[in-house]
VEXTOR-467107 format. One line per 2 residues: number of its first residue (from 0); their letters; for each residue x, y, z of N, C-alpha, C, O. Coordinates in nm, 3 decimals. Example, Ala and Ser with C-alpha at 12.3 -4.5 7.8 and 13.67 -1.06 7.14 Angstrom:
2
0> AS> 1.319/-0.569/0.780/1.230/-0.450/0.780/1.320/-0.330/0.780/1.424/-0.332/0.846 ~ 1.285/-0.225/0.708/1.367/-0.106/0.714/1.290/0.003/0.787/1.341/0.114/0.804
END
This chain:
208
0> XX> 0.764/2.680/-1.040/0.817/2.671/-0.905/0.790/2.786/-0.820/0.771/2.770/-0.700 ~ 0.786/2.907/-0.877/0.760/3.037/-0.804/0.623/3.032/-0.735/0.604/3.093/-0.630
2> XX> 0.527/2.957/-0.796/0.394/2.957/-0.745/0.394/2.885/-0.608/0.312/2.919/-0.523 ~ 0.482/2.790/-0.586/0.489/2.721/-0.458/0.545/2.816/-0.349/0.492/2.823/-0.239
4> XX> 0.651/2.887/-0.381/0.708/2.986/-0.284/0.606/3.094/-0.254/0.601/3.146/-0.142 ~ 0.526/3.129/-0.353/0.427/3.239/-0.334/0.330/3.206/-0.223/0.295/3.292/-0.143
6> XX> 0.284/3.076/-0.219/0.185/3.039/-0.117/0.241/2.969/0.011/0.172/2.950/0.111 ~ 0.366/2.934/0.002/0.436/2.866/0.111/0.569/2.929/0.142/0.676/2.872/0.122
8> XX> 0.555/3.050/0.194/0.684/3.131/0.216/0.767/3.076/0.326/0.884/3.113/0.337 ~ 0.713/2.987/0.410/0.783/2.934/0.523/0.872/2.812/0.493/0.936/2.756/0.581
10> XX> 0.873/2.776/0.370/0.952/2.658/0.329/1.110/2.681/0.346/1.162/2.788/0.315 ~ 1.176/2.579/0.393/1.319/2.592/0.408/1.390/2.580/0.272/1.328/2.542/0.173
12> XX> 1.522/2.612/0.268/1.594/2.601/0.147/1.600/2.455/0.098/1.597/2.427/-0.022 ~ 1.607/2.362/0.195/1.610/2.224/0.156/1.474/2.182/0.087/1.473/2.113/-0.015
14> XX> 1.366/2.225/0.146/1.233/2.194/0.092/1.220/2.262/-0.049/1.170/2.201/-0.143 ~ 1.263/2.383/-0.058/1.257/2.449/-0.195/1.342/2.372/-0.296/1.301/2.352/-0.410
16> XX> 1.458/2.331/-0.253/1.540/2.251/-0.345/1.479/2.122/-0.386/1.500/2.077/-0.499 ~ 1.402/2.056/-0.296/1.335/1.931/-0.327/1.221/1.961/-0.423/1.198/1.886/-0.518
18> XX> 1.148/2.073/-0.400/1.043/2.100/-0.494/1.102/2.138/-0.631/1.043/2.103/-0.733 ~ 1.210/2.203/-0.637/1.270/2.239/-0.766/1.308/2.116/-0.848/1.294/2.110/-0.970
20> XX> 1.359/2.015/-0.771/1.403/1.894/-0.830/1.293/1.812/-0.896/1.321/1.726/-0.980 ~ 1.169/1.837/-0.859/1.057/1.757/-0.909/1.041/1.769/-1.060/1.008/1.672/-1.127
22> XX> 1.066/1.891/-1.113/1.046/1.916/-1.254/1.128/1.820/-1.341/1.073/1.750/-1.426 ~ 1.261/1.817/-1.317/1.348/1.740/-1.398/1.320/1.589/-1.380/1.324/1.514/-1.477
24> XX> 1.291/1.546/-1.255/1.270/1.404/-1.227/1.140/1.356/-1.298/1.139/1.249/-1.358 ~ 1.032/1.437/-1.290/0.911/1.397/-1.347/0.917/1.406/-1.501/0.857/1.323/-1.570
26> XX> 0.986/1.503/-1.551/0.997/1.508/-1.703/1.076/1.381/-1.753/1.039/1.318/-1.852 ~ 1.184/1.346/-1.683/1.259/1.228/-1.725/1.174/1.103/-1.726/1.175/1.025/-1.822
28> XX> 1.101/1.084/-1.618/1.017/0.964/-1.605/0.892/0.966/-1.694/0.846/0.863/-1.744 ~ 0.842/1.085/-1.710/0.724/1.097/-1.790/0.745/1.068/-1.942/0.653/1.032/-2.015
30> XX> 0.873/1.086/-1.983/0.915/1.051/-2.116/0.909/0.897/-2.136/0.887/0.848/-2.247 ~ 0.930/0.825/-2.025/0.931/0.675/-2.038/0.799/0.621/-2.006/0.747/0.536/-2.078
32> XX> 0.737/0.671/-1.891/0.608/0.620/-1.844/0.514/0.739/-1.827/0.542/0.832/-1.752 ~ 0.410/0.735/-1.894/0.317/0.849/-1.893/0.234/0.849/-1.763/0.125/0.792/-1.756
34> XX> 0.290/0.916/-1.662/0.220/0.919/-1.527/0.151/1.053/-1.509/0.066/1.066/-1.422 ~ 0.185/1.151/-1.591/0.123/1.284/-1.592/0.083/1.314/-1.732/0.161/1.289/-1.823
36> XX> -0.035/1.367/-1.757/-0.085/1.405/-1.891/0.028/1.489/-1.962/0.087/1.581/-1.906 ~ 0.051/1.446/-2.090/0.150/1.525/-2.161/0.125/1.672/-2.170/0.221/1.750/-2.171
38> XX> -0.002/1.715/-2.176/-0.034/1.850/-2.186/-0.023/1.923/-2.048/-0.029/2.045/-2.041 ~ -0.009/1.844/-1.942/-0.003/1.902/-1.807/0.143/1.914/-1.752/0.167/1.986/-1.655
40> XX> 0.239/1.842/-1.814/0.370/1.840/-1.760/0.427/1.976/-1.752/0.510/1.997/-1.664 ~ 0.392/2.074/-1.836/0.440/2.206/-1.827/0.373/2.287/-1.714/0.417/2.397/-1.679
42> XX> 0.269/2.229/-1.661/0.196/2.292/-1.551/0.204/2.208/-1.422/0.114/2.207/-1.338 ~ 0.321/2.134/-1.412/0.338/2.050/-1.301/0.316/2.110/-1.165/0.246/2.054/-1.080
44> XX> 0.380/2.227/-1.146/0.372/2.291/-1.012/0.233/2.347/-0.980/0.190/2.341/-0.865 ~ 0.165/2.399/-1.079/0.036/2.453/-1.051/-0.076/2.349/-1.040/-0.157/2.356/-0.948
46> XX> -0.082/2.253/-1.136/-0.187/2.164/-1.145/-0.170/2.034/-1.058/-0.267/1.965/-1.024 ~ -0.048/2.008/-1.027/-0.025/1.885/-0.952/0.042/1.906/-0.816/-0.003/1.849/-0.716
48> XX> 0.144/1.986/-0.810/0.214/2.009/-0.679/0.134/2.101/-0.590/0.107/2.066/-0.475 ~ 0.094/2.219/-0.637/0.013/2.311/-0.554/-0.124/2.251/-0.526/-0.177/2.269/-0.417
50> XX> -0.180/2.184/-0.616/-0.309/2.118/-0.593/-0.296/2.022/-0.476/-0.377/2.026/-0.383 ~ -0.194/1.936/-0.479/-0.170/1.843/-0.371/-0.153/1.913/-0.232/-0.196/1.862/-0.128
52> XX> -0.088/2.033/-0.234/-0.055/2.104/-0.115/-0.178/2.169/-0.053/-0.170/2.216/0.060 ~ -0.289/2.173/-0.122/-0.416/2.226/-0.072/-0.450/2.147/0.057/-0.510/2.201/0.150
54> XX> -0.410/2.017/0.060/-0.437/1.934/0.179/-0.357/1.986/0.299/-0.406/1.995/0.411 ~ -0.229/2.020/0.267/-0.145/2.076/0.379/-0.194/2.207/0.430/-0.171/2.245/0.544
56> XX> -0.265/2.278/0.340/-0.317/2.418/0.381/-0.427/2.407/0.474/-0.450/2.499/0.552 ~ -0.505/2.292/0.472/-0.617/2.281/0.557/-0.598/2.173/0.672/-0.674/2.171/0.769
58> XX> -0.501/2.092/0.658/-0.484/1.986/0.752/-0.352/2.002/0.833/-0.243/1.979/0.780 ~ -0.363/2.042/0.961/-0.240/2.059/1.041/-0.194/1.927/1.098/-0.220/1.896/1.214
60> XX> -0.124/1.849/1.014/-0.071/1.719/1.062/0.027/1.743/1.178/0.111/1.833/1.173 ~ 0.013/1.661/1.280/0.100/1.670/1.388/0.234/1.597/1.359/0.236/1.500/1.284
62> XX> 0.345/1.643/1.419/0.475/1.569/1.400/0.463/1.430/1.446/0.416/1.407/1.557 ~ 0.503/1.334/1.365/0.494/1.191/1.390/0.368/1.132/1.341/0.350/1.011/1.353
64> XX> 0.279/1.208/1.285/0.153/1.151/1.230/0.185/1.048/1.122/0.289/1.054/1.057 ~ 0.094/0.955/1.106/0.110/0.855/1.001/-0.007/0.875/0.900/-0.124/0.873/0.937
66> XX> 0.031/0.893/0.775/-0.064/0.933/0.668/-0.050/0.829/0.553/0.062/0.799/0.510 ~ -0.163/0.776/0.504/-0.159/0.691/0.389/-0.220/0.753/0.268/-0.332/0.803/0.276
68> XX> -0.152/0.753/0.156/-0.196/0.810/0.029/-0.251/0.697/-0.056/-0.176/0.616/-0.109 ~ -0.380/0.693/-0.069/-0.452/0.586/-0.139/-0.452/0.609/-0.295/-0.505/0.709/-0.345
70> XX> -0.394/0.516/-0.366/-0.389/0.532/-0.508/-0.303/0.648/-0.554/-0.349/0.733/-0.629 ~ -0.178/0.652/-0.508/-0.102/0.772/-0.526/-0.063/0.800/-0.674/-0.020/0.910/-0.706
72> XX> -0.078/0.706/-0.760/-0.041/0.722/-0.901/0.108/0.747/-0.910/0.189/0.664/-0.869 ~ 0.144/0.867/-0.968/0.283/0.899/-0.981/0.338/0.973/-0.853/0.450/1.025/-0.855
74> XX> 0.260/0.976/-0.747/0.308/1.036/-0.620/0.229/1.157/-0.575/0.281/1.240/-0.500 ~ 0.104/1.170/-0.617/0.028/1.287/-0.582/-0.099/1.239/-0.509/-0.168/1.150/-0.559
76> XX> -0.130/1.298/-0.391/-0.065/1.414/-0.333/0.050/1.384/-0.243/0.105/1.476/-0.182 ~ 0.090/1.257/-0.229/0.183/1.218/-0.126/0.322/1.281/-0.127/0.373/1.327/-0.025
78> XX> 0.384/1.282/-0.246/0.520/1.341/-0.255/0.526/1.492/-0.214/0.611/1.529/-0.133 ~ 0.438/1.580/-0.270/0.443/1.719/-0.230/0.414/1.733/-0.079/0.475/1.815/-0.011
80> XX> 0.321/1.653/-0.030/0.288/1.658/0.118/0.412/1.617/0.200/0.443/1.682/0.301 ~ 0.483/1.512/0.158/0.598/1.470/0.229/0.709/1.573/0.234/0.779/1.584/0.334
82> XX> 0.726/1.648/0.126/0.820/1.750/0.123/0.782/1.861/0.221/0.865/1.910/0.297 ~ 0.651/1.901/0.217/0.599/2.010/0.295/0.597/1.974/0.444/0.613/2.061/0.529
84> XX> 0.578/1.844/0.477/0.563/1.798/0.614/0.673/1.698/0.646/0.642/1.579/0.656 ~ 0.794/1.735/0.663/0.904/1.640/0.683/0.888/1.563/0.811/0.947/1.455/0.818
86> XX> 0.819/1.603/0.907/0.807/1.533/1.038/0.690/1.433/1.039/0.664/1.365/1.138 ~ 0.622/1.427/0.925/0.505/1.330/0.911/0.553/1.213/0.830/0.634/1.228/0.738
88> XX> 0.504/1.098/0.863/0.539/0.973/0.793/0.427/0.938/0.691/0.309/0.932/0.725 ~ 0.470/0.915/0.564/0.377/0.892/0.460/0.392/0.751/0.398/0.505/0.710/0.371
90> XX> 0.284/0.679/0.377/0.280/0.553/0.303/0.208/0.580/0.169/0.091/0.619/0.170 ~ 0.276/0.560/0.051/0.213/0.586/-0.076/0.176/0.451/-0.143/0.261/0.370/-0.179
92> XX> 0.043/0.432/-0.157/-0.003/0.301/-0.205/-0.047/0.312/-0.348/-0.122/0.402/-0.386 ~ 0.002/0.214/-0.428/-0.034/0.220/-0.570/-0.030/0.074/-0.630/0.070/0.004/-0.616
94> XX> -0.139/0.033/-0.695/-0.144/-0.104/-0.744/-0.080/-0.129/-0.875/-0.055/-0.243/-0.915 ~ -0.051/-0.016/-0.946/0.005/-0.030/-1.086/0.156/-0.021/-1.075/0.209/0.084/-1.038
96> XX> 0.226/-0.126/-1.107/0.371/-0.146/-1.093/0.452/-0.026/-1.151/0.537/0.030/-1.082 ~ 0.424/0.012/-1.273/0.506/0.117/-1.340/0.489/0.248/-1.274/0.580/0.330/-1.279
98> XX> 0.375/0.276/-1.209/0.356/0.401/-1.134/0.438/0.402/-1.006/0.502/0.501/-0.972 ~ 0.434/0.290/-0.937/0.510/0.282/-0.810/0.659/0.291/-0.839/0.735/0.341/-0.756
100> XX> 0.702/0.244/-0.958/0.840/0.257/-0.999/0.884/0.404/-0.999/0.990/0.442/-0.950 ~ 0.791/0.486/-1.060/0.821/0.632/-1.062/0.829/0.685/-0.927/0.921/0.762/-0.899
102> XX> 0.739/0.651/-0.837/0.735/0.702/-0.705/0.861/0.672/-0.634/0.917/0.759/-0.568 ~ 0.911/0.547/-0.645/1.038/0.507/-0.585/1.157/0.590/-0.631/1.246/0.628/-0.555
104> XX> 1.152/0.616/-0.767/1.263/0.697/-0.821/1.261/0.839/-0.775/1.366/0.899/-0.752 ~ 1.138/0.895/-0.760/1.127/1.030/-0.708/1.182/1.038/-0.564/1.261/1.125/-0.529
106> XX> 1.136/0.940/-0.481/1.175/0.937/-0.344/1.330/0.929/-0.332/1.390/0.996/-0.248 ~ 1.388/0.848/-0.415/1.539/0.833/-0.413/1.605/0.963/-0.459/1.699/1.010/-0.396
108> XX> 1.556/1.020/-0.570/1.622/1.140/-0.622/1.617/1.256/-0.526/1.708/1.338/-0.519 ~ 1.506/1.261/-0.449/1.491/1.378/-0.360/1.545/1.347/-0.217/1.551/1.435/-0.131
110> XX> 1.582/1.221/-0.196/1.634/1.184/-0.064/1.527/1.194/0.045/1.558/1.226/0.159 ~ 1.402/1.166/0.010/1.295/1.166/0.114/1.307/1.049/0.209/1.313/0.933/0.168
112> XX> 1.312/1.081/0.339/1.325/0.973/0.442/1.193/0.943/0.509/1.184/0.852/0.591 ~ 1.089/1.018/0.476/0.959/1.002/0.550/0.851/0.943/0.463/0.732/0.956/0.491
114> XX> 0.897/0.875/0.353/0.799/0.809/0.260/0.827/0.664/0.242/0.942/0.624/0.225 ~ 0.722/0.580/0.246/0.732/0.444/0.220/0.643/0.410/0.106/0.521/0.422/0.117
116> XX> 0.703/0.365/-0.007/0.614/0.322/-0.119/0.559/0.181/-0.107/0.632/0.090/-0.067 ~ 0.435/0.162/-0.140/0.380/0.027/-0.121/0.308/-0.011/-0.256/0.216/0.057/-0.302
118> XX> 0.355/-0.121/-0.315/0.298/-0.169/-0.436/0.185/-0.264/-0.403/0.211/-0.375/-0.355 ~ 0.061/-0.225/-0.427/-0.053/-0.301/-0.391/-0.172/-0.227/-0.367/-0.176/-0.108/-0.398
120> XX> -0.275/-0.285/-0.313/-0.399/-0.216/-0.273/-0.398/-0.195/-0.122/-0.307/-0.238/-0.051 ~ -0.502/-0.129/-0.075/-0.512/-0.104/0.075/-0.498/-0.228/0.148/-0.442/-0.225/0.258
122> XX> -0.545/-0.340/0.099/-0.538/-0.468/0.177/-0.391/-0.504/0.211/-0.367/-0.579/0.306 ~ -0.292/-0.450/0.132/-0.151/-0.475/0.171/-0.110/-0.413/0.299/-0.005/-0.448/0.353
124> XX> -0.187/-0.320/0.351/-0.160/-0.252/0.476/-0.249/-0.298/0.588/-0.263/-0.231/0.690 ~ -0.307/-0.413/0.569/-0.393/-0.469/0.677/-0.302/-0.491/0.802/-0.193/-0.549/0.795
126> XX> -0.352/-0.441/0.917/-0.270/-0.451/1.042/-0.203/-0.320/1.076/-0.164/-0.298/1.191 ~ -0.190/-0.227/0.974/-0.134/-0.098/1.000/-0.241/-0.001/1.045/-0.359/-0.017/1.014
128> XX> -0.199/0.096/1.115/-0.295/0.200/1.166/-0.240/0.337/1.128/-0.120/0.360/1.141 ~ -0.327/0.428/1.081/-0.293/0.554/1.041/-0.379/0.663/1.107/-0.490/0.639/1.152
130> XX> -0.325/0.781/1.111/-0.402/0.895/1.159/-0.494/0.956/1.053/-0.607/0.995/1.081 ~ -0.441/0.963/0.929/-0.518/1.021/0.820/-0.493/0.944/0.698/-0.391/0.876/0.683
132> XX> -0.589/0.956/0.607/-0.570/0.902/0.464/-0.596/1.023/0.374/-0.680/1.109/0.401 ~ -0.516/1.024/0.264/-0.532/1.128/0.159/-0.549/1.062/0.027/-0.508/0.948/0.009
134> XX> -0.608/1.133/-0.068/-0.632/1.082/-0.193/-0.660/1.193/-0.292/-0.697/1.305/-0.254 ~ -0.641/1.159/-0.426/-0.658/1.262/-0.525/-0.726/1.189/-0.650/-0.661/1.109/-0.717
136> XX> -0.854/1.217/-0.677/-0.917/1.162/-0.794/-0.902/1.014/-0.810/-0.863/0.968/-0.917 ~ -0.932/0.938/-0.709/-0.910/0.794/-0.710/-1.042/0.717/-0.728/-1.052/0.631/-0.816
138> XX> -1.143/0.749/-0.643/-1.263/0.673/-0.640/-1.370/0.763/-0.574/-1.337/0.865/-0.513 ~ -1.496/0.725/-0.588/-1.603/0.802/-0.518/-1.580/0.805/-0.372/-1.515/0.716/-0.317
140> XX> -1.634/0.907/-0.305/-1.614/0.928/-0.164/-1.652/0.810/-0.080/-1.577/0.769/0.008 ~ -1.770/0.754/-0.108/-1.811/0.640/-0.038/-1.718/0.519/-0.033/-1.700/0.454/0.070
142> XX> -1.657/0.493/-0.155/-1.567/0.383/-0.165/-1.432/0.418/-0.090/-1.373/0.333/-0.024 ~ -1.388/0.543/-0.103/-1.267/0.581/-0.032/-1.284/0.564/0.118/-1.194/0.517/0.187
144> XX> -1.400/0.603/0.167/-1.429/0.591/0.313/-1.427/0.440/0.351/-1.370/0.402/0.453 ~ -1.489/0.356/0.267/-1.493/0.218/0.304/-1.354/0.154/0.308/-1.326/0.069/0.392
146> XX> -1.270/0.199/0.216/-1.131/0.148/0.209/-1.044/0.191/0.333/-0.968/0.114/0.391 ~ -1.064/0.323/0.369/-0.974/0.376/0.463/-1.023/0.372/0.611/-0.941/0.366/0.702
148> XX> -1.147/0.376/0.632/-1.199/0.387/0.769/-1.145/0.271/0.855/-1.114/0.296/0.971 ~ -1.132/0.147/0.807/-1.083/0.038/0.897/-0.940/0.064/0.947/-0.903/0.016/1.054
150> XX> -0.857/0.141/0.871/-0.718/0.161/0.912/-0.697/0.294/0.983/-0.583/0.324/1.020 ~ -0.799/0.375/1.005/-0.788/0.501/1.063/-0.825/0.493/1.213/-0.932/0.445/1.252
152> XX> -0.732/0.542/1.293/-0.764/0.544/1.440/-0.824/0.672/1.484/-0.777/0.778/1.442 ~ -0.925/0.671/1.566/-0.986/0.791/1.625/-0.877/0.874/1.692/-0.779/0.818/1.743
154> XX> -0.891/1.006/1.693/-0.793/1.086/1.766/-0.799/1.228/1.714/-0.866/1.258/1.616 ~ -0.732/1.309/1.778/-0.720/1.461/1.746/-0.578/1.496/1.736/-0.497/1.461/1.821
156> XX> -0.546/1.568/1.630/-0.407/1.618/1.615/-0.398/1.767/1.653/-0.479/1.817/1.731 ~ -0.305/1.832/1.599/-0.285/1.973/1.631/-0.405/2.058/1.596/-0.480/2.026/1.504
158> XX> -0.422/2.166/1.671/-0.535/2.268/1.638/-0.669/2.191/1.637/-0.756/2.227/1.558 ~ -0.689/2.091/1.719/-0.819/2.020/1.732/-0.856/1.964/1.592/-0.975/1.958/1.559
160> XX> -0.761/1.926/1.512/-0.796/1.866/1.380/-0.808/1.710/1.409/-0.714/1.646/1.456 ~ -0.921/1.659/1.380/-0.951/1.519/1.406/-0.894/1.434/1.293/-0.885/1.480/1.179
162> XX> -0.854/1.306/1.324/-0.807/1.217/1.226/-0.920/1.186/1.127/-1.038/1.195/1.161 ~ -0.880/1.150/0.998/-0.983/1.125/0.901/-0.929/1.115/0.762/-0.809/1.106/0.739
164> XX> -1.025/1.118/0.669/-0.999/1.114/0.528/-0.996/1.253/0.470/-1.088/1.330/0.496 ~ -0.891/1.290/0.391/-0.887/1.422/0.324/-0.856/1.391/0.179/-0.751/1.336/0.146
166> XX> -0.953/1.430/0.089/-0.931/1.399/-0.052/-0.955/1.525/-0.139/-1.022/1.620/-0.099 ~ -0.897/1.522/-0.258/-0.917/1.631/-0.351/-1.013/1.587/-0.458/-0.994/1.482/-0.519
168> XX> -1.114/1.664/-0.483/-1.221/1.636/-0.576/-1.261/1.764/-0.650/-1.235/1.877/-0.607 ~ -1.331/1.739/-0.769/-1.366/1.852/-0.844/-1.515/1.834/-0.899/-1.572/1.724/-0.899
170> XX> -1.571/1.951/-0.944/-1.699/1.948/-1.003/-1.815/1.953/-0.898/-1.795/1.985/-0.781 ~ -1.936/1.918/-0.947/-2.053/1.916/-0.857/-2.048/1.783/-0.782/-2.056/1.673/-0.837
172> XX> -2.036/1.801/-0.656/-2.021/1.676/-0.567/-2.145/1.641/-0.493/-2.141/1.552/-0.409 ~ -2.257/1.706/-0.518/-2.380/1.679/-0.441/-2.425/1.534/-0.447/-2.453/1.474/-0.343
174> XX> -2.434/1.476/-0.568/-2.481/1.341/-0.587/-2.383/1.247/-0.519/-2.428/1.156/-0.449 ~ -2.251/1.262/-0.535/-2.154/1.173/-0.480/-2.161/1.172/-0.333/-2.151/1.068/-0.270
176> XX> -2.179/1.299/-0.272/-2.181/1.307/-0.126/-2.309/1.240/-0.076/-2.307/1.167/0.022 ~ -2.417/1.266/-0.142/-2.547/1.203/-0.101/-2.538/1.054/-0.107/-2.585/0.987/-0.016
178> XX> -2.480/1.000/-0.212/-2.468/0.860/-0.228/-2.381/0.794/-0.119/-2.407/0.680/-0.079 ~ -2.275/0.870/-0.069/-2.189/0.820/0.030/-2.251/0.808/0.168/-2.208/0.726/0.250
180> XX> -2.353/0.890/0.193/-2.415/0.888/0.323/-2.336/0.967/0.425/-2.373/0.970/0.542 ~ -2.226/1.032/0.384/-2.135/1.103/0.473/-2.174/1.247/0.480/-2.255/1.293/0.400
182> XX> -2.117/1.322/0.577/-2.139/1.464/0.592/-2.003/1.531/0.596/-1.960/1.577/0.702 ~ -1.934/1.538/0.481/-1.793/1.590/0.486/-1.789/1.744/0.491/-1.888/1.809/0.458
184> XX> -1.680/1.799/0.530/-1.654/1.934/0.521/-1.590/1.966/0.390/-1.501/1.890/0.350 ~ -1.626/2.072/0.317/-1.563/2.108/0.189/-1.494/2.243/0.197/-1.552/2.340/0.247
186> XX> -1.372/2.249/0.148/-1.301/2.375/0.135/-1.263/2.396/-0.006/-1.200/2.309/-0.067 ~ -1.299/2.512/-0.062/-1.268/2.542/-0.201/-1.119/2.562/-0.213/-1.060/2.641/-0.139
188> XX> -1.056/2.489/-0.309/-0.910/2.511/-0.334/-0.887/2.653/-0.383/-0.786/2.715/-0.350 ~ -0.982/2.706/-0.462/-0.968/2.842/-0.516/-0.962/2.946/-0.401/-0.900/3.051/-0.416
190> XX> -1.027/2.917/-0.286/-1.021/3.009/-0.172/-0.889/3.011/-0.106/-0.850/3.109/-0.043 ~ -0.814/2.896/-0.122/-0.681/2.882/-0.065/-0.580/2.941/-0.165/-0.494/3.020/-0.127
192> XX> -0.593/2.903/-0.291/-0.499/2.947/-0.394/-0.575/3.002/-0.508/-0.613/2.927/-0.598 ~ -0.602/3.133/-0.510/-0.690/3.196/-0.619/-0.632/3.192/-0.754/-0.590/3.295/-0.807
194> XX> -0.627/3.070/-0.816/-0.573/3.049/-0.948/-0.688/2.997/-1.036/-0.775/2.925/-0.986 ~ -0.691/3.032/-1.160/-0.806/2.987/-1.249/-0.822/2.838/-1.260/-0.933/2.789/-1.278
196> XX> -0.717/2.767/-1.249/-0.723/2.613/-1.262/-0.802/2.549/-1.147/-0.845/2.434/-1.158 ~ -0.822/2.620/-1.039/-0.879/2.560/-0.922/-1.030/2.588/-0.904/-1.089/2.559/-0.800
198> XX> -1.087/2.643/-1.007/-1.233/2.665/-0.997/-1.305/2.531/-0.989/-1.278/2.437/-1.064 ~ -1.399/2.527/-0.894/-1.480/2.402/-0.870/-1.391/2.283/-0.831/-1.421/2.169/-0.867
200> XX> -1.285/2.309/-0.760/-1.206/2.206/-0.695/-1.206/2.217/-0.549/-1.201/2.328/-0.497 ~ -1.210/2.105/-0.478/-1.234/2.108/-0.333/-1.141/2.013/-0.259/-1.094/1.913/-0.312
202> XX> -1.117/2.050/-0.131/-1.061/1.960/-0.036/-1.181/1.910/0.043/-1.258/1.987/0.100 ~ -1.194/1.779/0.043/-1.312/1.710/0.107/-1.258/1.634/0.228/-1.169/1.549/0.216
204> XX> -1.314/1.668/0.348/-1.267/1.615/0.474/-1.374/1.540/0.549/-1.480/1.595/0.579 ~ -1.346/1.412/0.580/-1.438/1.331/0.664/-1.363/1.294/0.791/-1.260/1.227/0.787
206> XX> -1.420/1.340/0.907/-1.356/1.304/1.030/-1.384/1.164/1.074/-1.494/1.113/1.055 ~ -1.283/1.098/1.134/-1.294/0.963/1.179/-1.378/0.957/1.305/-1.400/0.849/1.360
END
């Protein structure tokens, strides 16, 4: 938990309390439903929470923005982002029922009012419009863009930050980017949070 406060000193006591609560909630649910690798549960804050917050470190979401988390799994990156950005509305989409059950339990335990869990695929949100889409290790960049582009509205948020897709990826991305036909911006997570586990991990941003 200290590692979150280290990089996000501006968090309120309420936000810090919500982040602290994540450990017990995820441990309880992970004992029933394996949504986080057993070997990673002891590194929840570093490998999952802080990693998710890399998006918040590069994306200045405007108050009232609508963000969809595609394939949220057990709630990453959506839950940490919702805690860090309480004035932003998040929709967490997951097709696997047991995982969205965990997401709902976390939302209730933390009292998050800015999160809507959605059991299904992106098609379930047909007719909705979002400012940004986020994702973590869900699908190749080209597929993510094909899924999210139709629901993203053009526009600019705070600090001239354009609406678009922001995802977390790792390793050598040259082939994946070339195959997508896109020209994303890449920010090294290690440059944001100089921790050993973030070597060759990136925030990948495609403007709408």
